[in-house]
Phi, psi and omega in degrees: 000136180290125181284149179289160176244157187229147184265183189283333177293322182293323182300311184296324174299316177294322175308305186299316183287328176296321184303324187284346180255351181279128186259356183223156177299128181227132184242115179256136171258117186266132188229350187252220187296329179288331172299320181292323172303316189289339175273001183070019180276334181224157182273320190214163178210153180283331192205174178235122172262123181229147172243145173236157191269341187202157184293327180298312178296323185298310193292317180295315178301314185300310189298321182295313186289333182284331170301331177277002179071032169279144186220159174294142182292151165307131185319316185300330183273003177262108185287162181300320178299329183288315183301319174303330181293333175061048174298152171289327180204142173234125172236146182224151171260177179302338174271358176094006175281136192239145172250124173257114197243124178240140178256092176078308180253135182256122179066025185059036195220249183287148176262160178273098191284167175297327172291321182292318169313311191286343183273346186285156175227144187290125186254331182204143168217133179202127188057231178261010182267118167234130180246126182252132184271116179304155172298162177296319185297321178284329177288321181298319176302307179307310176295338181275006182236011174254174179244018186280131185291326178295331181286339177287327183292322171296325178300323176296317179299314182299300183308318180287350178264353175101120186228152167269096192299325178300322180291323179294306176305320181290320179291329179294317177296312176304319179294326174303317187284319189284337183260334193075013181248157188268073178292340169303329184288320181287327169300307182307316185292324182288320178300327177300311181296326184289329177279328178283321183273316188242013173058035180248118176261128183269138183280358173256005181304311191290318180290327170303314183295322182290321171291322172303312183291322170304311181295324175297313183297322174296326175294321183291323181283328170296323177295320176308304181297323176301336183266008177101352176287107192229016168239165174307315184300305181291324175287326172300317181292320180287330184269344176067043178233156177289152188290334180281328177289321176295319184302316189285323174297317189285326168305315179302319176294325177287330184289335180275354180086007184289329186224162175239150188234124179269109178262012179276336174253159169246128001286168175299143177250135176252129185230155179280140174283147179309000000 
């Protein structure tokens, strides 16, 4: 059954109710469809996605919503894409309006970084409740690492409204470094989907692809060296790539401090840095 949608007026009414039940200072960072309403990019949304920064605020929000008779949806009403989001809590009122609540990390993926916080703008304050609207760039990035079809449509709306693409690219790279995960891959694939389905070309697509390819070859060479391949020739054979390409890639890895080179022997021997 199709879930209902709710407009900005409804959203504010729910926030006003919530503010009367919050007992401690709580800062919510808003990142989903409700945020797009606030930017004037959508008329309605089915839910509100928020990120909190500590367990006390998380518990205060959940307790306040439950006082307003929000409850966990019946498990069969939680679709696979929703389960994949790995929310800390999903709460829904009798009308079907839903809160997707995350504690610092969103969709078991990106964390709400200090840079993201600094880009946010205060959207709502009442009592001890403060809601900060995440930047359009950060909302785009969050939606760019999910698999929900609706998120691709939101990415289109955000892209058409005008974005600072360099901010998106830099935050993606920062998140990859801090998590050790290859978020450039997820974002690049979604940008390709955006181009294919909505004819929107991103100016960071090419540089993301270059970064991704460089990281993938680093992973390949690292695994080859771990398995005992320690010369250009043996690494080339293990990676199934030409020796001149492997030589240049190893130089880049050495410059980054990823590997050490023993030049006292011939051929040179390569080992991983701890």
